[in-house]
C-alpha positions in Angstrom: 18.7 14.4 55.6 18.9 10.4 56.1 16.9 7.9 54.9 13.2 7.4 54.6 12.4 6.6 57.6 10.1 3.8 56.6 12.1 1.4 58.1 12.0 -2.4 56.4 9.3 -3.0 54.3 8.8 -6.4 52.9 6.1 -6.9 50.0 3.5 -8.9 50.8 4.1 -11.7 48.4 7.0 -13.0 47.2 8.1 -12.7 43.2 9.1 -15.7 41.3 12.0 -16.2 39.9 12.0 -16.6 36.0 13.7 -19.8 36.0 11.1 -21.5 38.1 8.9 -21.8 34.7 11.9 -22.9 32.4 10.6 -26.5 32.1 6.7 -25.6 33.1 6.2 -24.5 29.2 6.2 -28.4 28.0 3.2 -29.3 31.2 0.8 -26.6 29.6 -0.5 -27.7 26.2 -1.5 -24.4 25.2 2.1 -23.0 25.6 3.9 -26.1 24.1 1.4 -26.3 21.3 2.4 -22.8 20.5 5.8 -23.1 21.1 5.5 -26.3 18.4 3.6 -24.2 16.0 6.4 -21.5 16.1 9.3 -24.1 16.1 7.2 -25.2 12.3 8.4 -21.8 11.3 11.7 -21.4 12.6 11.0 -19.3 15.2 10.8 -19.5 19.1 9.6 -17.2 22.0 12.3 -16.6 24.6 10.2 -15.0 26.7 7.1 -18.1 26.5 7.8 -18.7 30.0 6.3 -15.4 31.2 3.0 -16.7 30.3 3.1 -19.9 32.5 1.7 -18.0 35.4 -1.6 -17.4 33.1 -2.2 -20.8 33.1 -2.4 -21.8 36.9 -5.7 -22.5 37.0 -5.4 -23.1 41.4 -4.8 -19.5 41.1 -6.3 -17.9 38.3 -8.9 -20.2 37.2 -9.2 -20.6 33.2 -8.6 -17.8 31.3 -12.5 -18.3 29.7 -13.6 -17.9 33.4 -10.8 -15.2 33.9 -12.9 -12.9 31.0 -16.5 -14.0 32.3 -15.3 -12.6 35.7 -13.8 -9.4 34.4 -17.0 -8.9 32.0 -19.7 -9.8 34.7 -18.2 -8.7 38.0 -20.4 -5.7 38.5 -23.7 -7.6 36.8 -25.4 -7.7 40.5 -24.9 -4.7 41.4 -25.7 -3.1 38.2 -28.6 -4.8 37.8 -29.7 -3.7 41.7 -28.9 -0.2 40.6 -31.0 -0.2 37.4 -34.1 -1.9 39.5 -33.5 0.7 42.4 -33.7 3.3 39.8 -36.8 2.0 37.8 -38.6 1.6 41.2 -37.8 5.3 41.9 -38.6 6.6 39.0 -42.1 4.6 39.2 -42.6 6.0 42.6 -42.4 9.3 41.7 -43.5 9.1 38.6 -40.4 11.6 37.6 -41.1 10.5 33.8 -44.9 9.8 33.6 -46.8 11.2 30.8 -48.4 14.4 31.3 -51.2 14.1 28.6 -48.6 14.7 25.9 -49.6 11.9 23.8 -52.2 13.6 22.1 -50.6 17.0 21.0 -50.3 17.2 17.5 -54.3 16.8 16.7 -55.0 19.5 14.9 -52.3 20.6 14.1 -51.6 18.7 11.0 -51.3 20.6 7.6 -50.5 23.9 9.2 -47.0 25.0 7.4 -47.8 28.3 7.6 -48.2 28.7 3.5 -50.7 28.1 1.0 -50.4 25.0 -1.4 
């Protein structure tokens, strides 16, 4: 029973080597600020270079924009579905009030016992 038979499989992307980001931390003010604040406390983040990709705004946009896209990505579809549901309910009268608004007239005071 030989290999898996898949042949050569190449990823559709290339993962950059971590050393690529070594000197880029200083170029990103947010990470540079973080590094300086840690240094003031005698601390160092040896993995800070792993955060560099997040600040490649050409590829990922800025962090606020990423959150906006994440939170509101489904909003147009959700609004369309809500509108379609409301239109369907209005058209078919699924939740129409069938005269139940005045139930209760004459029912006051019937507790079953004498006061």
